[in-house]
LOVORO-288469 format. One line per field, with one value per residue (C-alpha): residue number from 1; residue in three letters; x, y, z. Coordinates in pm, 1 decimal, padded with zeros to 6 digits, always signed. Example, Ala and Ser with C-alpha at 12.3 -4.5 7.8 and 13.67 -1.06 7.14 Angstrom:
BEGIN
k = [1	2]
r = [ALA	SER]
X = [+01230.0	+01367.0]
Y = [-00450.0	-00106.0]
Z = [+00780.0	+00714.0]
% end
This chain:
BEGIN
k = [1	2	3	4	5	6	7	8	9	10	11	12	13	14	15	16	17	18	19	20	21	22	23	24	25	26	27	28	29	30	31	32	33	34	35	36	37	38	39	40	41	42	43	44	45	46	47	48	49	50	51	52	53	54	55	56	57	58	59	60	61	62	63	64	65	66	67	68	69	70	71	72	73	74	75	76	77	78	79	80	81	82	83	84	85	86	87	88	89	90	91	92	93	94	95	96	97	98	99	100	101	102	103	104	105	106	107	108	109	110	111	112	113	114	115	116	117	118	119	120	121	122	123	124	125	126	127	128	129	130	131	132	133	134	135	136	137	138	139	140	141	142	143	144	145	146	147	148	149	150	151	152	153	154	155	156	157	158	159	160	161	162	163	164	165	166	167	168	169	170	171	172	173	174	175	176	177	178	179	180	181	182	183	184	185	186	187	188	189	190	191	192	193	194	195	196	197	198	199	200	201	202	203	204	205	206	207	208	209	210	211	212	213	214	215	216	217	218	219	220	221	222	223	224	225	226	227	228	229	230	231	232	233	234	235	236	237	238	239	240	241	242	243	244	245	246	247	248	249	250	251	252	253	254	255	256	257	258	259	260	261	262	263	264	265	266	267	268	269	270	271	272	273	274	275	276	277	278	279	280	281	282	283	284	285	286	287	288	289	290	291	292	293	294	295	296	297	298	299	300	301	302	303	304	305	306	307	308	309	310	311	312	313	314	315	316	317	318	319	320	321	322	323	324	325	326	327	328	329	330	331	332	333	334	335	336	337	338	339	340	341	342	343	344	345	346	347	348	349	350	351	352	353	354	355	356	357	358	359	360	361	362	363	364	365	366	367	368	369	370	371	372	373	374	375	376	377	378	379	380	381	382	383	384	385	386	387	388	389	390	391	392	393	394	395	396	397	398	399	400	401	402	403	404	405	406	407	408	409	410	411	412	413	414	415	416	417	418	419	420	421	422	423	424	425	426	427	428	429	430	431	432	433	434	435	436	437	438	439	440	441	442	443	444	445	446	447	448	449	450	451	452	453	454	455	456	457	458	459	460	461	462	463	464	465	466	467	468	469	470	471	472	473	474	475	476	477	478	479	480	481	482	483	484	485	486	487	488	489	490]
r = [MET	LYS	ARG	LYS	ALA	THR	PHE	ASP	ARG	PHE	GLU	LEU	HIS	GLU	ARG	ILE	LEU	MET	ARG	LEU	PRO	ALA	LEU	GLY	PHE	ALA	ARG	PRO	THR	PRO	VAL	GLN	GLU	GLN	VAL	ILE	PRO	LEU	TRP	LEU	GLN	LYS	ARG	ASN	LEU	ILE	VAL	GLU	ALA	PRO	THR	GLY	THR	GLY	LYS	THR	ALA	ALA	TYR	GLY	PHE	PRO	LEU	ILE	SER	ARG	LEU	ASP	LEU	LEU	LYS	ARG	SER	THR	GLN	ALA	LEU	VAL	LEU	ALA	PRO	SER	ARG	GLU	LEU	ALA	MET	GLN	ILE	ALA	ALA	ALA	LEU	ALA	SER	TYR	PHE	ASP	GLY	ASN	GLN	LEU	ARG	ILE	GLY	ALA	VAL	PHE	GLY	GLY	VAL	SER	MET	GLU	GLU	SER	PHE	ALA	GLU	ILE	LYS	ALA	ALA	PRO	HIS	ILE	LEU	VAL	ALA	VAL	PRO	GLY	ARG	LEU	ARG	ASP	LEU	ALA	ALA	HIS	TYR	ARG	TYR	ASP	TYR	LEU	TRP	ARG	ASP	VAL	ARG	TYR	LEU	ILE	VAL	ASP	GLU	GLY	ASP	LYS	LEU	MET	GLU	MET	GLY	PHE	GLN	GLN	ASP	PHE	ASP	GLU	LEU	ARG	LYS	HIS	LEU	ARG	SER	THR	ILE	GLN	THR	GLY	PHE	PHE	SER	ALA	THR	ILE	SER	ALA	ASP	SER	GLU	ALA	LEU	ILE	ARG	GLU	ARG	PHE	SER	PRO	VAL	MET	THR	LEU	ARG	LEU	SER	PRO	ARG	GLU	THR	LEU	ARG	HIS	ILE	ARG	PHE	PHE	GLY	VAL	GLU	VAL	GLU	GLU	GLY	LYS	ARG	GLU	PRO	ALA	LEU	ALA	GLY	LEU	ILE	GLY	ALA	GLN	GLN	ILE	ARG	LYS	ALA	LEU	ILE	PHE	CYS	PRO	ARG	ARG	GLU	SER	VAL	PHE	ALA	THR	VAL	ASN	PHE	LEU	ARG	ASN	HIS	GLY	PHE	ARG	ALA	GLU	ALA	TYR	PHE	GLY	ASN	GLN	GLU	HIS	THR	GLU	ARG	GLU	ASN	ILE	LEU	ARG	ARG	PHE	LYS	THR	GLY	ASP	ALA	GLY	TYR	LEU	VAL	ALA	THR	ASP	LEU	ALA	ALA	ARG	GLY	LEU	ASP	ILE	GLU	ALA	LEU	PRO	ALA	VAL	ILE	ASN	LEU	SER	VAL	PRO	GLU	SER	TYR	GLU	TYR	TYR	LEU	HIS	ARG	VAL	GLY	ARG	THR	GLY	ARG	ALA	GLY	LEU	SER	GLY	LEU	VAL	PHE	ASN	LEU	ILE	GLN	SER	ASP	GLN	ASP	GLN	HIS	PHE	LEU	ARG	ASN	HIS	HIS	ARG	LEU	ILE	ASP	LEU	PRO	LEU	ASN	TRP	LEU	GLN	VAL	GLU	ALA	GLU	ALA	PRO	GLN	ALA	GLY	PRO	GLY	ASP	LYS	TRP	VAL	LYS	ALA	LEU	VAL	SER	ARG	GLY	LYS	ARG	ASP	LYS	LEU	ARG	ASN	ALA	ASP	VAL	VAL	GLY	PHE	LEU	THR	GLN	GLN	ALA	GLY	LEU	ALA	ALA	GLY	GLN	ILE	GLY	VAL	ILE	THR	VAL	TYR	ASP	ALA	TYR	THR	THR	VAL	ASP	LEU	PRO	GLN	ARG	VAL	LEU	ASP	SER	LEU	MET	ARG	ARG	THR	ASP	PRO	LEU	THR	ILE	LYS	GLY	LYS	SER	VAL	LYS	PHE	ARG	LYS	PHE	GLN	GLN	GLU	GLU	GLN	GLU	ARG	MET	ALA	MET	SER	VAL	HIS	ARG	LEU	LYS	ALA	GLY	GLN	GLN	ALA	ARG	GLU	ARG	ARG	LYS	ARG	ASN	GLU	SER]
X = [+09535.1	+09466.4	+09119.3	+08895.3	+08864.1	+08511.7	+08386.9	+08355.0	+08775.2	+08694.0	+08577.8	+08274.9	+07932.0	+07713.0	+07406.7	+07626.2	+07730.0	+07361.1	+07286.3	+07557.3	+07384.2	+07061.7	+07309.0	+07481.8	+07799.6	+07986.2	+08346.5	+08532.9	+08649.5	+09033.2	+08941.8	+08752.7	+08989.4	+09241.6	+09087.1	+08857.8	+09142.5	+09352.3	+09042.0	+08977.5	+09326.2	+09277.0	+09470.5	+09413.4	+09377.9	+09399.3	+09236.4	+09261.6	+09006.7	+08784.0	+08417.0	+08224.9	+08503.8	+08325.1	+08475.2	+08135.4	+08129.9	+08486.1	+08472.1	+08089.3	+08139.9	+08421.0	+08289.0	+07947.2	+08135.0	+08291.8	+08008.8	+07837.1	+07518.8	+07374.8	+07490.8	+07287.3	+07515.2	+07686.5	+08044.1	+08100.4	+08085.3	+08107.1	+08167.8	+08059.0	+08100.6	+07736.3	+07359.9	+07316.5	+07623.2	+07536.1	+07200.8	+07362.1	+07589.1	+07327.4	+07113.8	+07410.5	+07514.8	+07170.5	+07116.2	+07457.1	+07294.2	+07010.7	+06790.9	+06688.3	+06944.7	+07203.0	+07070.8	+07190.4	+07127.5	+07201.5	+07241.6	+07265.5	+07127.5	+06797.5	+06588.3	+06491.7	+06758.2	+06489.9	+06485.4	+06888.0	+06928.0	+06652.7	+06889.4	+07163.3	+06950.0	+06825.2	+07174.6	+07226.3	+07506.5	+07652.0	+07572.2	+07647.1	+07682.1	+07794.0	+08042.2	+07855.8	+07551.3	+07691.5	+07875.9	+07536.1	+07383.5	+07665.0	+07554.1	+07189.9	+07234.4	+07453.5	+07547.5	+07840.9	+07729.8	+07755.0	+08135.8	+08157.0	+08157.0	+08265.1	+08547.4	+08573.4	+08627.4	+08525.1	+08559.8	+08414.0	+08542.1	+08831.5	+08979.4	+08690.0	+08683.8	+09037.5	+09010.0	+08699.9	+08620.3	+08567.8	+08889.7	+08791.1	+08494.5	+08649.5	+08920.1	+08654.2	+08489.7	+08815.8	+08876.9	+08558.6	+08718.2	+08957.8	+09325.9	+09277.9	+09017.8	+09066.7	+09033.0	+08982.0	+08999.4	+08836.8	+08803.8	+08861.6	+09169.6	+09373.6	+09603.1	+09982.3	+09845.8	+09541.2	+09732.7	+09993.5	+09708.4	+09577.9	+09913.2	+09956.2	+09642.4	+09623.4	+09960.9	+10008.7	+09832.6	+09863.9	+09799.8	+09639.8	+09594.6	+09410.1	+09506.8	+09207.9	+09302.2	+09227.8	+08883.3	+08816.2	+08887.4	+08492.2	+08468.3	+08521.5	+08616.8	+08538.6	+08633.2	+08405.2	+08516.7	+08266.3	+08253.0	+08261.7	+07892.9	+07740.8	+07786.3	+07435.5	+07327.4	+07654.0	+07491.3	+07147.3	+07370.4	+07575.2	+07246.3	+07077.3	+07412.5	+07513.5	+07111.5	+07215.4	+06894.4	+06982.7	+07299.5	+07397.7	+07535.9	+07777.7	+07808.3	+08070.1	+07835.7	+07428.7	+07377.2	+07483.1	+07259.9	+06943.5	+07048.3	+07094.9	+06832.1	+06598.6	+06731.4	+06691.8	+06329.3	+06270.2	+06381.2	+06148.5	+06412.4	+06304.9	+06570.5	+06604.9	+06821.7	+07000.7	+07196.0	+07289.9	+07019.8	+06681.0	+06445.1	+06531.0	+06221.4	+06223.3	+06608.6	+06456.2	+06210.9	+06424.0	+06680.0	+06385.7	+06244.2	+06600.3	+06676.2	+06338.7	+06382.1	+06093.0	+06364.7	+06635.1	+06884.0	+06979.4	+07197.8	+07426.8	+07710.6	+08009.9	+07893.9	+07520.4	+07614.6	+07894.0	+07792.8	+07543.4	+07512.6	+07294.4	+07277.4	+07376.4	+07436.8	+07520.3	+07672.8	+07837.2	+07843.5	+08107.0	+07976.5	+08335.1	+08635.7	+08705.6	+09048.8	+09089.3	+09204.4	+08999.9	+08659.0	+08737.5	+08752.7	+08454.1	+08255.1	+08340.0	+08329.2	+07966.1	+07936.2	+08101.9	+08053.0	+08014.1	+08178.0	+07933.8	+08028.4	+07978.8	+08040.4	+08209.6	+08175.4	+08388.6	+08295.9	+08585.5	+08560.5	+08887.4	+09217.8	+09221.0	+08954.5	+09178.8	+09465.3	+09301.5	+09131.0	+09472.0	+09660.6	+09377.7	+09428.6	+09808.3	+09736.2	+09435.0	+09655.7	+09351.5	+09273.8	+09092.2	+08871.0	+08766.3	+08420.2	+08262.3	+07933.3	+07683.5	+07616.5	+07254.5	+06970.2	+06716.3	+06416.0	+06177.4	+06298.9	+06213.4	+05910.8	+05658.8	+05845.2	+05876.6	+05803.7	+05789.5	+05423.1	+05363.5	+05010.7	+04897.5	+04797.0	+05011.8	+05024.5	+04835.6	+04548.8	+04590.4	+04731.5	+04858.7	+05074.9	+04777.5	+04538.8	+04770.2	+04777.3	+04399.5	+04331.9	+04577.7	+04464.8	+04098.8	+04096.1	+04392.4	+04367.4	+04725.9	+04830.1	+05002.5	+05338.9	+05344.4	+05347.5	+05667.7	+05810.3	+05552.7	+05672.0	+05427.1	+05525.8	+05356.1	+05177.0	+05232.2	+05313.6	+05552.9	+05487.4	+05655.2	+05438.5	+05429.9	+05400.5	+05110.3	+04916.7	+04982.6	+04899.8	+04585.1	+04486.7	+04616.1	+04359.7	+04070.9	+03832.3	+03599.0	+03716.0	+03991.9	+03953.1	+04130.4	+03983.8	+03682.5	+03950.2	+04030.9	+04356.5	+04581.9	+04880.7	+05129.8	+05523.5	+05757.6	+06115.0	+06398.8	+06548.6	+06264.5	+06379.6	+06669.1	+06487.6	+06207.3	+06455.2	+06645.2	+06335.5	+06264.9	+06634.5	+06576.0	+06259.3	+06408.0	+06687.8	+06456.7	+06269.2	+06548.8	+06687.2	+06355.1	+06361.5	+06695.0	+06596.8	+06344.5	+06551.0	+06777.0	+06494.6	+06352.0]
Y = [-00560.2	-00447.5	-00542.7	-00256.6	-00296.1	-00356.0	-00365.7	-00758.0	-00755.7	-00590.9	-00768.7	-00556.0	-00617.0	-00856.8	-00617.4	-00332.6	-00524.2	-00587.1	-00213.2	-00110.6	-00152.6	+00022.6	+00318.2	+00331.6	+00228.3	+00019.5	+00058.9	+00237.4	+00577.5	+00664.1	+00762.4	+00448.1	+00229.7	+00357.7	+00423.2	+00076.8	-00155.5	+00061.2	+00113.5	-00250.4	-00305.9	-00065.5	+00215.7	+00557.8	+00808.1	+01156.8	+01192.2	+01498.4	+01481.6	+01726.0	+01721.5	+01519.3	+01221.8	+00976.7	+01032.9	+00932.4	+00608.8	+00552.8	+00557.0	+00432.1	+00122.5	-00012.9	+00136.6	-00029.6	-00380.2	-00359.4	-00293.4	-00571.0	-00510.6	-00775.3	-00539.2	-00286.8	-00001.3	+00314.9	+00192.1	+00463.8	+00848.7	+01085.8	+01420.2	+01696.7	+02048.8	+02188.0	+02030.1	+02011.2	+01794.8	+01544.6	+01536.9	+01454.0	+01190.7	+01025.6	+00976.5	+00852.7	+00581.3	+00470.9	+00415.0	+00216.1	-00088.5	-00327.6	-00411.9	-00267.8	-00377.4	-00098.3	+00176.6	+00563.4	+00832.1	+01206.5	+01503.2	+01855.1	+02210.0	+02333.9	+02100.5	+02018.9	+01890.4	+01639.5	+01502.9	+01499.2	+01295.9	+01052.3	+00986.5	+00905.0	+00704.3	+00507.9	+00352.3	+00380.3	+00178.7	+00490.1	+00836.0	+01140.2	+01455.1	+01799.1	+01851.0	+02186.5	+02005.5	+01697.5	+01982.6	+02145.6	+01814.1	+01726.1	+02012.0	+01882.8	+01511.0	+01229.9	+00992.3	+00819.8	+00502.5	+00690.7	+00613.5	+00252.4	+00066.5	+00352.3	+00196.0	+00391.2	+00826.8	+00959.2	+01337.6	+01459.6	+01842.5	+01765.6	+02085.4	+02289.0	+02107.2	+02173.0	+02548.1	+02692.0	+02713.2	+02342.7	+02256.9	+02292.2	+02103.9	+01820.5	+01796.6	+01772.8	+01478.9	+01306.6	+01281.1	+01014.4	+00820.0	+00496.1	+00553.0	+00299.7	+00404.0	+00400.0	+00747.3	+00892.0	+01254.3	+01365.4	+01699.4	+01867.8	+02054.5	+01976.0	+02253.4	+02160.3	+02317.3	+02106.4	+01781.4	+01877.5	+01917.3	+01597.0	+01388.8	+01556.3	+01370.9	+01070.5	+00827.3	+00667.6	+00801.1	+00800.5	+01076.4	+01047.2	+01306.5	+01292.1	+01552.3	+01817.8	+01778.4	+01423.3	+01466.0	+01790.4	+01697.3	+01689.2	+02043.3	+02337.0	+02677.6	+03008.0	+03351.9	+03640.2	+03998.2	+04229.6	+04633.4	+04752.4	+04786.8	+04557.1	+04218.4	+04132.1	+04256.5	+04047.5	+03725.0	+03775.4	+03793.8	+03521.2	+03283.3	+03411.9	+03362.0	+03030.9	+02898.3	+02810.9	+02660.4	+02560.7	+02676.6	+02719.1	+03077.2	+03174.6	+03498.6	+03621.0	+03781.7	+03731.6	+04088.3	+04006.2	+03697.4	+03903.4	+04158.3	+03872.5	+03710.9	+03999.7	+04082.2	+03745.2	+03694.1	+04094.4	+03954.5	+03634.8	+03375.6	+03146.0	+03199.1	+03135.1	+03249.7	+03001.4	+03129.8	+03036.9	+03209.4	+03071.8	+02847.0	+02508.5	+02371.6	+02687.7	+02561.3	+02178.7	+02325.1	+02524.5	+02273.5	+02014.1	+02283.3	+02322.0	+01982.7	+01876.8	+02209.9	+02392.6	+02668.1	+02692.1	+02916.2	+02839.2	+03157.9	+03071.9	+03173.9	+02955.5	+02866.4	+02754.5	+02571.2	+02361.3	+02007.6	+02033.4	+01740.1	+01808.3	+01539.6	+01602.2	+02001.3	+02140.1	+02480.3	+02691.0	+03036.0	+03265.3	+03617.4	+03674.9	+03455.5	+03361.5	+03402.8	+03073.9	+02795.2	+02520.8	+02760.1	+02766.0	+02383.1	+02332.0	+02556.5	+02430.8	+02075.2	+02093.0	+02019.4	+01745.2	+01451.3	+01152.4	+01129.4	+01389.6	+01715.1	+02046.2	+02408.0	+02660.7	+03046.3	+03324.5	+03636.6	+03876.4	+04254.4	+04319.4	+04276.3	+04082.4	+03846.4	+03772.8	+03715.0	+03478.6	+03299.0	+03235.9	+03119.5	+02870.6	+02720.8	+02710.1	+02459.9	+02289.9	+02250.5	+02284.4	+02508.9	+02834.9	+02974.5	+03326.0	+03471.9	+03792.5	+03862.5	+04144.4	+04316.6	+04382.2	+04269.6	+04132.9	+04343.4	+04063.9	+03711.7	+03360.4	+03352.4	+03559.7	+03807.6	+03597.8	+03708.9	+03551.9	+03661.6	+03657.5	+03494.0	+03647.4	+03304.1	+03025.4	+02710.1	+02873.4	+02862.9	+02509.8	+02596.8	+02361.8	+02326.6	+02192.3	+02460.7	+02713.2	+02511.0	+02455.9	+02829.4	+02931.0	+02691.2	+02720.9	+03093.8	+03244.1	+03015.8	+02912.9	+02518.8	+02318.2	+02352.8	+02727.1	+02761.6	+02772.0	+02714.0	+02715.6	+02749.7	+02767.5	+02950.5	+02964.1	+03306.2	+03325.3	+03169.9	+03242.7	+03134.3	+03185.8	+03326.8	+03495.3	+03878.0	+03919.5	+03665.7	+03846.8	+04176.5	+04023.5	+03923.2	+04223.6	+04420.3	+04210.2	+04361.8	+04054.7	+03910.0	+03616.2	+03320.7	+03005.9	+02760.4	+02999.2	+03259.0	+03594.8	+03625.2	+03899.9	+03876.6	+04093.5	+04118.5	+03947.5	+04102.2	+03912.4	+04116.9	+03983.3	+03630.2	+03714.0	+03913.3	+03687.4	+03382.3	+03563.1	+03635.3	+03226.9	+03132.7	+03383.2	+03253.3	+02894.6	+02988.9	+03161.9	+02822.3	+02615.8	+02849.5	+02833.0	+02441.8	+02438.4	+02646.4	+02456.9	+02132.2	+02313.5	+02379.5	+02027.6]
Z = [+03377.8	+03722.7	+03896.0	+03997.8	+04355.1	+04528.9	+04901.7	+04890.9	+04970.0	+05320.3	+05643.1	+05653.3	+05797.8	+05578.0	+05632.2	+05527.4	+05207.2	+05122.3	+05145.5	+04894.8	+04552.0	+04698.0	+04782.9	+04464.8	+04613.7	+04336.6	+04427.0	+04660.4	+04650.4	+04734.3	+05077.0	+05143.5	+04984.8	+05235.8	+05522.1	+05563.7	+05591.4	+05852.7	+06087.8	+06061.8	+06164.6	+06449.0	+06376.2	+06478.6	+06183.7	+06089.2	+05744.6	+05525.0	+05196.0	+05030.2	+05046.1	+04843.2	+04870.3	+05079.2	+05427.8	+05606.6	+05459.1	+05511.6	+05884.6	+05866.6	+05745.4	+05928.9	+06271.6	+06218.7	+06154.8	+06434.5	+06698.6	+06888.8	+06809.6	+07020.8	+07336.5	+07437.7	+07502.9	+07327.1	+07180.6	+06935.3	+06998.5	+06668.8	+06739.6	+06504.6	+06523.9	+06405.9	+06427.9	+06076.9	+06019.0	+06330.7	+06171.4	+05833.7	+05986.6	+06208.4	+05903.5	+05699.7	+05911.6	+05968.7	+05597.6	+05576.7	+05745.7	+05644.4	+05929.9	+06245.2	+06494.1	+06460.5	+06687.1	+06602.0	+06839.4	+06777.2	+07053.0	+06940.4	+07013.3	+06898.7	+07107.4	+07480.6	+07718.1	+07815.4	+07452.5	+07443.1	+07757.9	+07632.4	+07314.9	+07570.7	+07796.2	+07522.7	+07471.0	+07097.9	+06957.0	+06770.0	+06959.7	+06718.5	+06940.3	+06921.4	+07230.4	+07329.1	+07384.6	+07601.7	+07795.7	+07889.2	+07964.8	+08192.7	+08405.2	+08462.0	+08406.9	+08528.2	+08258.6	+08363.9	+08235.0	+07864.6	+07900.7	+07990.3	+07664.3	+07431.4	+07246.0	+06926.1	+06877.1	+06552.6	+06499.3	+06180.5	+06100.5	+06329.0	+06259.9	+06370.6	+06688.2	+06734.1	+06629.7	+06695.9	+07053.0	+07072.7	+07207.1	+07577.7	+07518.8	+07358.4	+07616.1	+07919.0	+07713.3	+07660.9	+08014.6	+08045.3	+07730.4	+07788.3	+07709.4	+07447.5	+07257.7	+06872.6	+06717.5	+06366.5	+06298.9	+05943.2	+05768.3	+05449.7	+05544.1	+05877.6	+05932.6	+06094.0	+06430.4	+06452.1	+06375.5	+06639.2	+06897.1	+06780.3	+06829.3	+07173.0	+07277.0	+07085.0	+07027.9	+06783.7	+06482.1	+06135.7	+05888.0	+05537.4	+05299.8	+04973.7	+04650.6	+04615.2	+04237.7	+04237.3	+04387.5	+04229.6	+03848.8	+03757.0	+03822.2	+03551.9	+03734.9	+03629.2	+03714.0	+03631.8	+03671.5	+03804.2	+03804.4	+04138.9	+04286.3	+04007.6	+04170.1	+04181.6	+03843.2	+03714.6	+03901.7	+03759.8	+03391.2	+03497.1	+03579.3	+03253.2	+03006.6	+03156.7	+03185.3	+03568.6	+03689.9	+04027.4	+04230.6	+04585.3	+04588.1	+04920.5	+05043.1	+05324.3	+05565.6	+05633.5	+05519.3	+05214.2	+05210.6	+05273.8	+04979.3	+04745.3	+04804.5	+04788.8	+04445.7	+04305.3	+04457.7	+04300.5	+03928.0	+03939.1	+04062.9	+04313.7	+04582.8	+04957.7	+05242.5	+05460.3	+05783.6	+06129.4	+06342.3	+06137.3	+06313.8	+06278.4	+06123.8	+05857.2	+05768.3	+05713.6	+05511.0	+05299.2	+05236.9	+05149.6	+04893.9	+04736.7	+04694.8	+04521.1	+04295.8	+04397.2	+04478.1	+04253.2	+04420.8	+04803.1	+04919.1	+05217.3	+05466.5	+05505.9	+05868.2	+05777.2	+05462.2	+05620.8	+05611.8	+05326.4	+05100.2	+04797.6	+04557.6	+04211.2	+04259.1	+03929.6	+04007.9	+04304.3	+04274.3	+04513.7	+04516.6	+04650.9	+04717.1	+05069.2	+05171.2	+05370.7	+05119.5	+05358.3	+05274.4	+04908.0	+04922.9	+05141.2	+04894.2	+04578.7	+04668.4	+04735.7	+04322.3	+04108.9	+04369.1	+04337.3	+03964.0	+03820.1	+03668.2	+03834.7	+03762.9	+03979.6	+03904.4	+04124.9	+04094.2	+04122.1	+04220.8	+04361.1	+04336.5	+04667.1	+04538.1	+04225.9	+04457.9	+04657.3	+04350.0	+04192.8	+04520.2	+04577.8	+04234.9	+04244.8	+04561.6	+04382.1	+04046.4	+03844.2	+03536.1	+03591.8	+03270.7	+03244.4	+03159.9	+03064.1	+03142.6	+03106.3	+03436.7	+03350.8	+03552.2	+03321.2	+03289.4	+03356.0	+03551.4	+03442.9	+03681.1	+03923.9	+04181.2	+04491.8	+04864.3	+05230.1	+05351.9	+05717.9	+05835.0	+06133.3	+06315.0	+06422.5	+06630.6	+06931.9	+06687.8	+06601.2	+06244.7	+06050.3	+05697.5	+05525.5	+05611.3	+05459.4	+05157.9	+05152.6	+05198.1	+04914.0	+04670.8	+04732.4	+04771.8	+04612.3	+04295.9	+04332.7	+04277.0	+04536.1	+04341.5	+04340.8	+04732.4	+04868.6	+05222.2	+05478.8	+05870.7	+06122.0	+06430.7	+06775.3	+06719.0	+06319.7	+06019.9	+05727.5	+05358.5	+05032.5	+04744.0	+04399.9	+04497.6	+04280.4	+04494.4	+04804.2	+04681.7	+04569.7	+04920.0	+05097.0	+04853.0	+04923.8	+05128.5	+05232.4	+05535.6	+05514.7	+05729.1	+05775.8	+06058.2	+06086.4	+06198.5	+06070.1	+05929.4	+05757.4	+05535.4	+05497.9	+05335.0	+05582.7	+05494.2	+05518.8	+05786.9	+06012.8	+05964.3	+06197.1	+06457.3	+06505.1	+06492.2	+06750.7	+06975.3	+06938.1	+07071.1	+07372.6	+07460.5	+07457.1	+07668.4	+07941.9	+07936.2	+08004.0	+08250.0	+08438.4	+08387.8	+08553.7	+08840.6	+08912.1	+08910.5	+09156.2	+09407.4	+09377.1]
% end
């Protein structure tokens, strides 16, 4: 009888092996089983494996094991296409090691140039970076010393870095790297064109491909036919009929994210919008709220949700079927992870949706079941109508999250668990509340005060989130431009 593989047979750092029980790693996944020994043998790799198969640990364990932790220098560079994925990778790598010898740094947009440069100057053993931020830093700072000891290069979501406008940035970075660098490209799908581009730049390289059928086998897939113009009522009917208490809902465009969240909130579902232009702090707060169960439904675009790792997510709902097979794998792979079961529901409103879905499942080679749901919105949802409120004070008034919580619990009669995401900006604050509470606050004639200062509450429309976020981005861009001019003048 064949013995089940364990991590003990790999030459991994003892402090990684010490961490495995706490992390829940009992046996290597198929991708870890193949990648770990090959990376330890110093092979260059292209690895195609679906989301949720353990790719980060597959390169993280052997990568950390090869580092000289007594040496204060950056020895490995991990590239990612987005801030969220870079943060997730950095956190995961740090969690793999028992002790404080290993130093991980991360460089991405959304923070000041000075903070990013400080990460590089600290000489972490592993630097996780978005290429665009490294490019921007190079225009203002000298950090030639960064490349001196870099011996390992990992490219996560390698297909994106080859195809989505990152290729030029990547080639600029590659000029600084030694020709003998060991490289690994990891992604859910890697096209023939991307593989050819990689092979032009790094040779020899070995390609590993894992079957999506094997990794998605714990998921049950459903198609739900929807009448034209009744997608949102069908979504509410589906949630009710299937008793879905938590789901990641994918929309094709930002506009449909707003419409879907508004619809769900108006029917008593605690839903949150998650899209690319949100302020970073707000996105972190929303994601934390979803992970802890305070919000049951996260409505997102593909770009915003790329790289999200949500433990034990029971269901994914596609409001429309993406044409791209890669995007479909990316979406459905958010559920059914780590051997847990998952559900995927695809709302089909056109022949095109049905065509894409059938094509994707021919490639996955997993069965597709069909459901019928009543496309009627419930008269009353499972809870209060949920709205986002704007408070007319912010950081300039020294307002903190705790101040808002204190006001709402003492003056509005809410329990702390009934208060949603609070995000404090410079001049204002947003907070998620039951509609009845906001209406009550807006009707009150007595002065409302927080920390001795008068405040006003009003409904904050979902569409305002994007306008406010764009305004913040413009302010930051202007501030960075002024800082650059000052440096140039000096």
